[in-house]
C-alpha positions as CSV (number, residue, x, y, z in Angstrom):
1,X,-24.0,-26.2,29.5
2,X,-22.6,-25.2,26.2
3,X,-22.7,-27.5,23.2
4,X,-19.5,-28.6,21.5
5,X,-20.5,-26.5,18.5
6,X,-20.5,-23.4,20.6
7,X,-17.4,-24.1,22.3
8,X,-15.7,-24.7,18.8
9,X,-16.9,-21.4,17.5
10,X,-16.0,-19.6,20.8
11,X,-12.4,-21.0,20.6
12,X,-12.3,-19.8,16.8
13,X,-13.3,-16.4,17.9
14,X,-11.0,-16.2,20.6
15,X,-8.1,-17.6,18.6
16,X,-9.1,-15.0,15.9
17,X,-8.9,-12.2,18.4
18,X,-5.6,-13.1,19.7
19,X,-4.1,-13.5,16.2
20,X,-5.4,-10.2,15.0
21,X,-3.9,-8.1,18.0
22,X,-0.8,-6.4,16.8
23,X,-1.9,-6.4,13.2
24,X,-2.6,-2.9,13.2
25,X,-0.1,-0.8,11.2
26,X,1.9,1.9,13.0
27,X,0.9,5.3,11.6
28,X,4.2,7.2,10.6
29,X,5.3,10.5,8.8
30,X,6.7,10.1,5.5
31,X,10.2,10.8,6.5
32,X,10.1,8.2,9.4
33,X,9.1,5.2,7.1
34,X,12.6,4.1,6.5
35,X,13.6,4.3,10.0
36,X,11.2,1.4,10.6
37,X,12.3,-2.1,11.1
38,X,12.5,-4.5,7.8
39,X,8.9,-5.7,6.8
40,X,7.1,-3.7,9.5
41,X,3.6,-2.8,8.4
42,X,3.1,1.0,8.5
43,X,0.5,3.6,7.3
44,X,1.4,7.0,6.0
45,X,-0.3,10.0,4.1
46,X,0.6,11.8,1.2
47,X,0.3,12.2,-2.5
48,X,1.5,9.7,-5.4
49,X,3.7,11.1,-7.9
50,X,5.2,9.6,-11.1
51,X,8.8,8.9,-10.9
52,X,11.3,10.1,-14.0
53,X,10.9,6.5,-15.1
54,X,8.3,4.5,-13.5
55,X,10.3,1.0,-13.3
56,X,8.2,-1.9,-13.7
57,X,9.3,-5.3,-12.4
58,X,7.0,-8.6,-12.1
59,X,6.2,-9.8,-8.7
60,X,7.3,-13.2,-7.9
61,X,3.9,-14.2,-5.9
62,X,1.3,-13.1,-8.2
63,X,2.9,-12.2,-11.7
64,X,1.4,-8.7,-11.3
65,X,3.4,-5.8,-12.6
66,X,4.6,-3.6,-9.8
67,X,5.0,0.2,-10.3
68,X,7.4,2.1,-8.4
69,X,6.0,5.5,-7.6
70,X,6.9,8.2,-5.0
71,X,4.8,9.3,-2.0
72,X,5.4,12.8,-1.3
73,X,4.3,14.9,1.9
74,X,3.0,17.8,0.3
75,X,0.4,18.3,-2.6
76,X,3.0,20.6,-4.4
77,X,5.2,17.5,-4.4
78,X,7.7,18.9,-2.1
79,X,8.8,17.8,1.4
80,X,9.8,14.1,2.5
81,X,9.0,11.3,0.1
82,X,9.6,7.5,-0.4
83,X,9.4,4.8,-3.1
84,X,6.2,2.6,-2.9
85,X,5.5,-0.1,-4.8
86,X,2.0,-0.8,-6.2
87,X,0.8,-3.8,-8.0
88,X,-0.6,-3.1,-11.4
89,X,-3.7,-4.5,-12.8
90,X,-5.9,-4.2,-15.9
91,X,-9.2,-4.8,-14.2
92,X,-9.6,-1.8,-11.7
93,X,-9.0,-3.9,-8.8
94,X,-9.1,-2.4,-5.3
95,X,-5.6,-1.4,-3.9
96,X,-4.0,-1.4,-7.4
97,X,-3.2,1.2,-10.0
98,X,-4.2,0.4,-13.6
99,X,-1.4,-0.7,-15.9
100,X,0.3,2.3,-17.4
101,X,0.8,2.3,-21.2
102,X,4.5,2.5,-22.4
103,X,4.2,6.2,-22.9
104,X,2.1,7.7,-20.1
105,X,1.3,11.2,-18.5
106,X,-0.7,11.9,-15.1
107,X,-3.9,11.5,-16.9
108,X,-3.3,7.9,-17.4
109,X,-2.8,7.2,-13.6
110,X,-5.8,5.4,-12.2
111,X,-5.6,4.4,-8.6
112,X,-8.2,2.4,-6.7
113,X,-8.8,2.4,-2.8
114,X,-9.6,-0.5,-0.8
115,X,-13.4,0.4,-1.2
116,X,-12.8,0.5,-5.0
117,X,-13.2,4.1,-5.5
118,X,-11.0,5.7,-8.2
119,X,-8.5,8.2,-7.0
120,X,-6.0,10.6,-8.8
121,X,-2.5,11.8,-7.9
122,X,-4.5,15.1,-6.5
123,X,-5.9,13.1,-3.7
124,X,-4.3,13.0,-0.4
125,X,-4.1,9.0,0.3
126,X,-3.2,6.8,3.2
127,X,-1.0,4.0,2.0
128,X,-0.4,0.8,4.0
129,X,2.2,-1.7,3.5
130,X,5.4,-3.2,4.5
131,X,8.7,-1.5,4.7
132,X,11.2,-3.4,2.6
133,X,14.9,-2.5,3.3
134,X,16.5,-4.8,0.9
135,X,16.7,-2.0,-1.7
136,X,18.3,1.3,-1.2
137,X,16.5,3.4,-0.4
138,X,13.8,1.4,1.4
139,X,10.5,0.9,-0.6
140,X,7.2,0.5,1.0
141,X,5.3,-2.5,-0.6
142,X,1.7,-1.4,-0.7
143,X,-1.1,-3.8,0.3
144,X,-3.8,-1.1,1.1
145,X,-5.0,2.4,-0.3
146,X,-7.4,4.6,1.4
147,X,-8.3,8.2,1.6
148,X,-8.0,9.8,5.1
């Protein structure tokens, strides 16, 4: 006979397994991101590039600066692209970009993966986030950065 404690832990494990089903993001190509439904979580591979002007805005939930960069298909900067919104930080946090100075170049861009590894705009990345369709064109709100 199982003790009450074992039953509780078993119930929690089953509930966790059920709740985590379906949370795996869909893997899509860059040109397919904006075809997804609003707020759908997706993963997409590409290279981060600076926009002509890196628009910063303050996040309502965490007060972090958000940087809008481009995720491009090819390392040459060609092919399909989408706008990605990445939270900024001053403390080298995973899945973040270090805050950029007022005047910046590609040398100032420091991106950190989910494991905390620093990568550059030369690295092919797997970006995971939620498709946000309120802005035109759509934006991928980034919550995870990895290497393939």
